C-alpha positions in Angstrom: -102.2 -141.1 8.6 -99.3 -142.9 10.1 -100.5 -142.1 13.6 -103.7 -143.1 13.2 -102.4 -146.7 11.9 -100.1 -146.7 15.2 -103.0 -146.2 17.4 -105.0 -149.0 15.2 -101.9 -151.2 15.9 -102.0 -150.4 19.6 -105.5 -151.3 19.5 -105.5 -154.4 18.2 -101.8 -156.3 18.3 -102.2 -156.5 22.0 -105.2 -158.4 21.9 -103.2 -161.5 20.4 -102.2 -163.3 23.7 -98.6 -164.3 23.0 -98.0 -168.0 24.1 -94.3 -167.9 24.6 -92.7 -170.0 22.1 -95.3 -172.0 20.9 -96.6 -170.0 17.6 -96.2 -171.9 14.4 -95.4 -170.1 11.5 -97.9 -169.4 8.4 -95.3 -169.5 6.1 -92.1 -167.6 4.7 -92.3 -163.7 3.8 -91.3 -162.0 1.0 -87.8 -161.2 3.0 -87.0 -165.0 3.3 -88.1 -165.0 7.3 -90.4 -166.8 8.7 -93.9 -164.9 8.8 -96.1 -165.5 12.3 -99.8 -164.5 13.0 -98.3 -161.2 14.7 -96.5 -160.1 11.7 -99.6 -161.1 9.5 -101.7 -158.9 11.6 -99.7 -155.9 11.8 -99.2 -156.0 8.0 -102.6 -156.3 7.4 -103.3 -153.2 10.0 -100.8 -151.0 7.9 -101.4 -151.5 4.3 -105.4 -151.1 5.5 -104.5 -147.9 6.5 -102.1 -146.8 3.8 -105.2 -148.0 1.3 -107.4 -145.7 3.4 -105.2 -142.7 2.8 -106.2 -143.0 -0.9 -102.3 -142.3 -1.8 -101.1 -143.8 -4.8 -97.9 -145.9 -2.9 -95.8 -148.5 -3.4 -95.0 -151.1 -0.5 -91.9 -152.4 0.4 -92.6 -154.7 3.4 -90.6 -157.6 5.0 -93.9 -159.8 4.9 -95.7 -158.7 1.6 -93.0 -157.9 -0.7 -93.3 -154.9 -3.1 -97.0 -154.0 -3.2 -98.4 -151.1 -5.5 -101.4 -148.9 -4.1 -103.3 -147.4 -7.2 -101.0 -148.2 -9.7 -97.8 -147.3 -7.4 -96.2 -143.9 -6.2 -94.0 -142.8 -3.4 -92.3 -145.6 -1.5 -93.6 -146.9 1.8 -91.3 -149.3 3.8 -92.6 -151.2 6.3 -91.7 -153.5 9.0 -94.9 -154.7 10.8 -93.2 -156.1 13.7 -89.3 -155.4 14.1 -88.6 -157.8 17.0 -91.0 -160.7 15.9 -88.9 -163.2 17.7 -88.8 -161.5 20.8 -92.7 -161.2 20.5 -93.3 -164.5 19.9 -91.0 -165.7 22.7 -92.9 -163.1 25.3 -90.1 -160.5 25.4 -92.0 -157.2 25.6 -89.8 -155.4 23.4 -90.7 -154.9 19.7 -92.3 -152.3 17.6 -93.8 -151.3 14.0 -91.8 -149.1 11.7 -93.0 -147.4 8.4 -91.0 -145.1 6.0 -92.2 -142.8 3.5 -89.5 -141.9 0.5 -90.3 -139.9 -2.6 -87.1 -141.7 -4.2 -85.6 -145.2 -4.4 -82.7 -144.6 -1.8 -82.5 -144.3 2.0 -81.5 -140.9 1.4 -84.8 -140.4 -0.2 -86.7 -141.1 2.9 -88.7 -137.9 4.3 -90.6 -139.4 7.0 -90.8 -142.2 9.6 -92.7 -143.5 12.2 -91.9 -146.3 14.9 -94.1 -147.2 17.5 -93.3 -149.2 20.4 -95.9 -151.6 20.7 -95.5 -152.5 24.7 -95.5 -149.3 25.8 -97.1 -146.9 23.1 -94.4 -144.9 22.6 -94.6 -143.2 19.5 -91.5 -142.0 17.8 -91.5 -140.3 14.4 -89.4 -137.6 12.2 -89.8 -135.5 8.9 -87.1 -134.7 6.7 -85.9 -131.3 7.9 -88.4 -130.6 10.6 -86.3 -132.9 13.7 -87.7 -136.2 15.4 -90.1 -136.3 18.3 -91.2 -139.0 20.7 -94.9 -138.4 21.7 -94.9 -134.7 20.5 -91.6 -133.9 22.2 -88.7 -132.8 20.1 -85.7 -135.2 21.1 -81.8 -134.8 20.1 -79.2 -137.5 20.4 -76.5 -138.1 23.1 -73.9 -134.6 23.2 -71.1 -136.1 25.1 -68.5 -138.8 24.1 -69.1 -141.3 26.9 -69.9 -144.7 25.7 -72.7 -144.9 28.2 -74.5 -147.8 26.2 -73.8 -149.4 23.2 -76.5 -151.6 21.6 -75.7 -154.3 18.9 -77.6 -156.7 16.4 -76.1 -160.2 16.0 -77.6 -162.6 13.4 -74.6 -164.8 13.7 -73.2 -164.4 17.3 -70.5 -166.3 16.4 -69.3 -164.1 13.8 -70.6 -161.0 14.8 -69.6 -160.2 17.8 -65.8 -160.9 17.8 -66.2 -158.2 15.3 -67.7 -155.5 17.3 -65.8 -156.9 20.6 -63.0 -154.1 20.6 -66.2 -151.5 20.6 -68.2 -153.6 23.3 -65.4 -154.0 25.6 -65.0 -150.0 25.8 -68.5 -149.4 26.7 -70.1 -149.2 30.4 -73.1 -151.5 29.3 -74.0 -153.1 26.1 -77.1 -154.6 25.2 -78.6 -156.8 22.1 -82.5 -156.0 22.3 -83.3 -157.7 19.1 -85.5 -154.8 17.2 -83.4 -152.7 15.3 -85.9 -150.3 14.6 -86.5 -149.8 18.3 -82.9 -149.5 19.4 -82.7 -146.6 16.7 -85.4 -144.7 18.0 -84.0 -145.0 21.3 -80.6 -143.9 20.5 -82.4 -140.7 18.7 -83.9 -139.8 22.1 -80.3 -140.2 23.9 -81.2 -143.1 25.8 -78.4 -145.4 23.4 -75.0 -144.1 22.9 -73.9 -146.2 19.8 -76.0 -148.8 17.7 -73.9 -151.5 15.7 -74.7 -154.2 13.3 -71.7 -155.9 11.1 -74.3 -158.1 9.0 -76.4 -156.9 6.4 -79.8 -155.5 6.9 -82.8 -154.6 4.6 -84.1 -151.2 3.9 -87.2 -151.5 6.0 -84.9 -152.9 8.8 -83.3 -149.5 9.5 -85.1 -146.9 7.2 -87.5 -145.7 9.8 -84.9 -145.7 12.5 -82.3 -143.9 9.9 -84.2 -140.7 9.3 -85.1 -140.6 13.4 -81.3 -140.4 13.8 -80.3 -138.0 11.3 -82.9 -135.8 12.3 -82.3 -136.1 16.3 -78.5 -135.4 15.1 -77.0 -138.3 15.4 -74.3 -139.9 12.6 -75.4 -142.8 10.9 -73.1 -145.0 8.4 -72.2 -148.6 7.4 -70.0 -150.6 10.0 -66.8 -148.8 8.1 -68.4 -145.5 8.0 -69.3 -145.1 4.4 -72.2 -143.2 3.4 -75.3 -145.0 3.5 -78.0 -143.1 1.7 -77.6 -144.5 -1.5 -78.2 -147.9 -0.3 -81.3 -149.2 -2.2 -84.8 -150.1 -1.3 -85.5 -153.3 -1.5 -85.9 -156.6 -0.5 -82.2 -157.1 -0.5 -80.1 -157.2 2.4 -77.3 -154.2 1.7 -76.1 -152.5 4.4 -74.1 -153.2 7.8 -75.1 -150.3 10.3 -73.0 -148.2 12.6 -75.3 -145.4 14.4 -73.7 -142.9 16.9 -75.5 -140.0 18.9 -72.8 -137.4 17.8 -69.7 -137.1 15.5 -67.0 -137.8 18.3 -68.7 -140.7 19.5 -68.8 -142.1 15.6 -64.9 -141.4 15.4 -64.2 -143.6 18.0 -66.3 -146.3 17.6 -64.9 -146.3 13.6 -61.2 -146.2 15.4 -62.5 -149.1 17.7 -63.9 -151.0 15.2 -60.6 -150.5 12.8 -58.5 -152.4 15.5 -59.5 -156.0 13.9 
């Protein structure tokens, strides 16, 4: 079902010609962020696909908020366009992220799907069954070298100083602007560590959380606390630190505690 939705997104989203920085917001979504035409189009495609499945579901989406299908059921976390600011600026790094949970917390997520809307890369994971990229099983980085640390800085003046000890130890750093896609590429070993010291919403990282865990990575908040109990909701409730392996994670936490 999720891959069928992804194929529809890949078919229709590229038809929306993005004129950099000229789009007008349609309004404000349930999350409080601006909704642009590309966000609305992607969400409509995803919700239509979920409705066609005939399953009772409860949607938790950045744009539509909380919405029941057939009376509600398993929770579906949707970020229709993660990296929408990249999309409207004409920067080719954004994705759609979908995660399905049997309960009300991040730890209850049992299925996730992330599709890169630029190159078509499809990432998916199923609880206790592994993580995959375009059908091939993937795993996180296994050695302890910090080849590339990616980060999110919602408020650069505040966030970057807070993670500078970590960034300064990395060979390379990137702020790519799409958390779910950052986590997907961490899951396949392209990124060593991802950090976001600001609070994120469950649909921002839920799909990436399962991918990283199933690929063998470590995922906590920025202070090293477990993240599984974070509530699935529209609220910002968790900072993020994900690493390819336990050794990398311990080193990252050690560096972050220097402040």
